[in-house]
Kinemage of the C-alpha trace (Angstrom):
@kinemage 1
@onewidth
@group {chain A} dominant
@subgroup {mainchain}
@vectorlist {calphas} color= white
{ca met a 1} P 20.165 -27.738 -21.251
{ca lys a 2} L 18.709 -27.280 -17.750
{ca ile a 3} L 21.815 -25.382 -16.619
{ca met a 4} L 21.579 -23.064 -19.642
{ca leu a 5} L 17.892 -22.369 -19.023
{ca arg a 6} L 18.576 -21.738 -15.335
{ca arg a 7} L 21.352 -19.272 -16.146
{ca ala a 8} L 19.201 -17.559 -18.773
{ca phe a 9} L 16.339 -17.199 -16.292
{ca ala a 10} L 18.705 -15.906 -13.606
{ca leu a 11} L 20.031 -13.285 -16.033
{ca phe a 12} L 16.464 -12.348 -16.948
{ca ile a 13} L 15.575 -11.791 -13.266
{ca gln a 14} L 18.775 -9.814 -12.725
{ca gly a 15} L 17.948 -7.619 -15.708
{ca leu a 16} L 14.377 -7.150 -14.497
{ca leu a 17} L 15.559 -6.063 -11.047
{ca ala a 18} L 18.032 -3.648 -12.657
{ca leu a 19} L 15.258 -2.179 -14.834
{ca leu a 20} L 12.717 -1.731 -12.024
{ca pro a 21} L 13.867 1.804 -11.066
{ca leu a 22} L 13.695 2.802 -14.743
{ca ile a 23} L 10.214 1.279 -15.134
{ca val a 24} L 8.940 3.158 -12.071
{ca ser a 25} L 10.520 6.426 -13.303
{ca ile a 26} L 8.954 6.030 -16.768
{ca asn a 27} L 5.519 5.406 -15.232
{ca val a 28} L 5.835 8.554 -13.116
{ca met a 29} L 6.815 10.536 -16.228
{ca leu a 30} L 3.891 9.072 -18.216
{ca phe a 31} L 1.526 10.075 -15.407
{ca ala a 32} L 2.944 13.627 -15.478
{ca phe a 33} L 2.611 13.867 -19.280
{ca ser a 34} L -0.957 12.502 -19.116
{ca phe a 35} L -1.863 15.089 -16.467
{ca val a 36} L -0.325 17.918 -18.518
{ca glu a 37} L -2.023 16.714 -21.712
{ca gly a 38} L -5.410 16.669 -19.973
{ca met a 39} L -4.925 20.195 -18.631
{ca ala a 40} L -3.740 21.414 -22.046
{ca val a 41} L -6.859 20.009 -23.756
{ca arg a 42} L -9.083 21.846 -21.248
{ca leu a 43} L -7.247 25.131 -21.786
{ca leu a 44} L -7.312 24.762 -25.583
{ca gly a 45} L -11.069 24.205 -25.372
{ca ile a 46} L -11.441 27.730 -23.980
{ca leu a 47} L -9.468 29.350 -26.826
{ca pro a 48} L -10.938 30.193 -30.239
{ca ala a 49} L -10.790 27.295 -32.742
{ca thr a 50} L -8.389 29.128 -35.061
{ca val a 51} L -5.879 29.577 -32.226
{ca ala a 52} L -6.409 26.165 -30.606
{ca thr a 53} L -5.495 24.315 -33.811
{ca met a 54} L -2.050 25.930 -34.012
{ca gln a 55} L 0.565 23.340 -33.070
{ca phe a 56} L 3.028 25.827 -31.554
{ca ile a 57} L 0.268 27.156 -29.265
{ca arg a 58} L -0.505 23.600 -28.096
{ca phe a 59} L 3.207 22.858 -27.575
{ca gly a 60} L 3.713 26.151 -25.744
{ca ile a 61} L 0.847 25.445 -23.332
{ca gln a 62} L 2.156 21.935 -22.651
{ca leu a 63} L 5.652 23.301 -22.009
{ca val a 64} L 4.351 25.951 -19.608
{ca leu a 65} L 2.185 23.408 -17.755
{ca met a 66} L 5.112 20.991 -17.437
{ca gly a 67} L 7.260 23.792 -16.028
{ca leu a 68} L 4.521 24.779 -13.579
{ca leu a 69} L 4.122 21.154 -12.470
{ca phe a 70} L 7.869 20.833 -11.876
{ca ile a 71} L 8.006 24.126 -9.956
{ca ser a 72} L 4.931 23.163 -7.888
{ca val a 73} L 6.442 19.822 -6.827
{ca met a 74} L 9.791 21.498 -6.113
{ca phe a 75} L 8.052 24.211 -4.077
{ca phe a 76} L 6.126 21.584 -2.087
{ca gly a 77} L 9.438 19.809 -1.425
{ca met a 78} L 10.813 23.081 -0.024
{ca val a 79} L 7.701 23.735 2.073
{ca val a 80} L 7.641 20.315 3.799
{ca arg a 81} L 11.159 21.001 5.102
{ca thr a 82} L 9.946 24.088 6.965
{ca met a 83} L 7.952 24.487 10.185
{ca ile a 84} L 4.829 25.343 8.190
{ca gly a 85} L 5.304 22.242 6.019
{ca ser a 86} L 5.721 20.053 9.092
{ca thr a 87} L 2.464 21.427 10.515
{ca leu a 88} L 0.744 20.916 7.149
{ca met a 89} L 1.880 17.277 6.965
{ca lys a 90} L 0.606 16.678 10.513
{ca trp a 91} L -2.747 18.133 9.488
{ca ile a 92} L -2.865 15.877 6.391
{ca asp a 93} L -1.896 12.851 8.530
{ca gly a 94} L -4.647 13.737 10.989
{ca phe a 95} L -7.215 14.122 8.197
{ca phe a 96} L -6.417 10.781 6.528
{ca gly a 97} L -6.162 9.108 9.928
{ca lys a 98} L -9.875 9.752 10.451
{ca val a 99} L -11.001 8.252 7.122
{ca pro a 100} L -11.818 4.535 7.582
{ca gly a 101} L -10.149 2.261 5.032
{ca leu a 102} L -8.176 5.064 3.400
{ca asn a 103} L -6.122 5.638 6.562
{ca thr a 104} L -4.585 2.137 6.299
{ca ile a 105} L -3.511 2.688 2.675
{ca tyr a 106} L -2.207 6.193 3.390
{ca phe a 107} L -0.097 5.324 6.437
{ca ser a 108} L 1.223 2.093 4.880
{ca thr a 109} L 2.414 4.092 1.863
{ca arg a 110} L 3.892 6.766 4.125
{ca gln a 111} L 5.892 4.178 6.057
{ca val a 112} L 7.334 2.683 2.856
{ca val a 113} L 8.294 6.163 1.607
{ca asp a 114} L 9.854 7.026 4.986
{ca val a 115} L 12.038 3.884 4.760
{ca phe a 116} L 13.503 5.078 1.469
{ca arg a 117} L 13.759 8.732 2.579
{ca ser a 118} L 15.627 7.712 5.726
{ca gly a 119} L 18.709 6.859 3.660
{ca lys a 120} L 18.557 3.126 4.263
{ca lys a 121} L 20.095 1.426 1.259
{ca gln a 122} L 18.322 -1.855 1.804
{ca phe a 123} L 14.682 -2.506 2.558
{ca phe a 124} L 15.334 -6.220 3.106
{ca thr a 125} L 18.103 -7.184 5.531
{ca ser a 126} L 19.657 -10.398 6.832
{ca pro a 127} L 18.129 -13.378 4.955
{ca val a 128} L 17.015 -16.046 7.442
{ca leu a 129} L 15.187 -19.376 7.636
{ca val a 130} L 12.185 -19.715 9.925
{ca glu a 131} L 9.703 -22.511 10.580
{ca tyr a 132} L 6.590 -21.119 8.926
{ca pro a 133} L 3.655 -21.711 8.499
{ca ser a 134} L 4.063 -24.820 10.700
{ca thr a 135} L 6.726 -26.966 12.368
{ca gly a 136} L 8.935 -28.772 9.849
{ca ile a 137} L 8.183 -26.330 7.017
{ca trp a 138} L 10.910 -23.742 6.466
{ca ser a 139} L 10.438 -20.368 4.795
{ca ile a 140} L 12.910 -17.727 3.678
{ca gly a 141} L 12.461 -14.462 5.520
{ca phe a 142} L 14.280 -11.228 6.286
{ca asn a 143} L 15.247 -10.085 9.751
{ca thr a 144} L 14.063 -6.470 9.944
{ca gly a 145} L 15.401 -5.784 13.428
{ca glu a 146} L 14.888 -6.238 17.142
{ca leu a 147} L 11.403 -5.634 18.521
{ca val a 148} L 11.578 -2.904 21.135
{ca met a 149} L 8.531 -2.735 23.396
{ca lys a 150} L 7.822 0.040 25.888
{ca glu a 151} L 6.010 -2.461 28.037
{ca asn a 152} L 6.875 -6.138 28.122
{ca gly a 153} L 3.936 -7.955 26.534
{ca phe a 154} L 5.550 -11.390 26.934
{ca ser a 155} L 5.793 -13.628 29.974
{ca asp a 156} L 9.529 -14.185 29.415
{ca ser a 157} L 12.446 -11.825 28.893
{ca lys a 158} L 13.686 -13.288 25.581
{ca val a 159} L 14.852 -10.939 22.839
{ca arg a 160} L 12.514 -11.009 19.850
{ca phe a 161} L 12.932 -9.948 16.233
{ca thr a 162} L 10.489 -8.956 13.518
{ca ile a 163} L 10.766 -11.261 10.490
{ca phe a 164} L 9.261 -10.345 7.134
{ca ile a 165} L 8.295 -13.505 5.212
{ca pro a 166} L 7.686 -12.567 1.546
{ca thr a 167} L 5.372 -14.379 -0.852
{ca thr a 168} L 6.405 -15.945 -4.173
{ca pro a 169} L 6.757 -14.587 -6.837
{ca asn a 170} L 5.883 -11.146 -5.446
{ca pro a 171} L 8.254 -10.351 -2.545
{ca thr a 172} L 6.641 -6.959 -1.853
{ca ser a 173} L 3.746 -8.703 -0.086
{ca gly a 174} L 3.999 -11.262 2.686
{ca phe a 175} L 3.632 -11.842 6.419
{ca leu a 176} L 5.182 -10.294 9.500
{ca ala a 177} L 6.193 -12.657 12.296
{ca val a 178} L 7.682 -11.948 15.731
{ca met a 179} L 10.177 -14.642 16.746
{ca thr a 180} L 12.758 -15.318 19.413
{ca glu a 181} L 16.413 -15.616 18.388
{ca asp a 182} L 16.513 -19.391 18.862
{ca lys a 183} L 13.742 -19.831 16.251
{ca ile a 184} L 15.699 -18.031 13.525
{ca arg a 185} L 18.479 -19.501 11.394
{ca lys a 186} L 20.739 -17.111 9.584
{ca leu a 187} L 21.444 -17.848 5.900
{ca asp a 188} L 24.893 -17.466 4.381
{ca ile a 189} L 23.547 -15.915 1.171
{ca ser a 190} L 23.210 -12.331 -0.018
{ca ile a 191} L 19.946 -10.383 -0.040
{ca glu a 192} L 19.959 -10.439 -3.852
{ca glu a 193} L 20.352 -14.233 -3.915
{ca ala a 194} L 17.477 -14.671 -1.454
{ca ile a 195} L 15.211 -12.400 -3.512
{ca lys a 196} L 16.101 -14.316 -6.697
{ca met a 197} L 15.046 -17.570 -5.026
{ca ile a 198} L 11.730 -16.012 -4.013
{ca leu a 199} L 11.075 -14.402 -7.416
{ca thr a 200} L 11.773 -17.648 -9.292
{ca gly a 201} L 9.907 -19.923 -6.915
{ca gly a 202} L 13.147 -21.696 -6.013
{ca met a 203} L 14.244 -22.389 -9.613
{ca val a 204} L 17.307 -20.224 -9.046
{ca lys a 205} L 18.865 -21.763 -5.945
{ca asn a 206} L 21.809 -21.164 -3.679
{ca asn a 207} L 22.387 -24.027 -1.277
{ca arg a 208} L 24.981 -22.287 0.885
{ca met a 209} L 23.686 -22.148 4.422
{ca ala a 210} L 25.421 -21.262 7.622
{ca his a 211} L 24.915 -22.011 11.293
{ca gln a 212} L 23.010 -25.261 10.737
{ca asn a 213} L 23.511 -26.319 14.352
{ca gly a 214} L 22.990 -22.931 15.946
{ca tyr a 215} L 24.349 -19.401 15.748
{ca gln a 216} L 27.904 -18.238 15.547
{ca his a 217} L 26.719 -14.641 15.227
{ca ser a 218} L 23.685 -12.924 16.658
{ca val a 219} L 20.721 -12.545 14.304
{ca gly a 220} L 20.627 -8.943 15.406
{ca glu a 221} L 23.738 -8.206 13.342
{ca his a 222} L 23.006 -6.714 9.945
């Protein structure tokens, strides 16, 4: 019975992960329709009552507004790829950078968007085990790459990596740790398997682990 429930829950999580892009897309579409509907109501309020009550007039206005919204977003996409667009984005960055509180939200969102625009297929890379939050307690994390510093802020010359340690059951939030290579143990599981463990609070497990007594491959390899 336990095995059946575990498999059913694993399939549920797999289905949820597969549906996430669709859920996000639907929410964006609902936002667009809500915006268009609001604009249409305002425009219909200006027209005479006899005209405003005609369904084809209402539908026509909504259709035109949806087309204008699509063209506007497409035009903005074209503009940001030009020199003028680049200057405009720098001006917007500068404006939001001066607003306390809002600047943190804005730049955090920008960085997440830039990750996906950069063509990287995976946000999480290289599942690892690290001793966190204290010695003897191990947490699943993701090696997000070597930390390159312009000036050495450490007293030693060891290579360090940034490790994202996600929270359960929401892996989009978590902690960022900077660790030396000898403090990181690479896991012999896929990114999807690691995320499933985090999402389910460990109910869906994969006990395959590699390099228990050290590394055979550098943690810098992705």
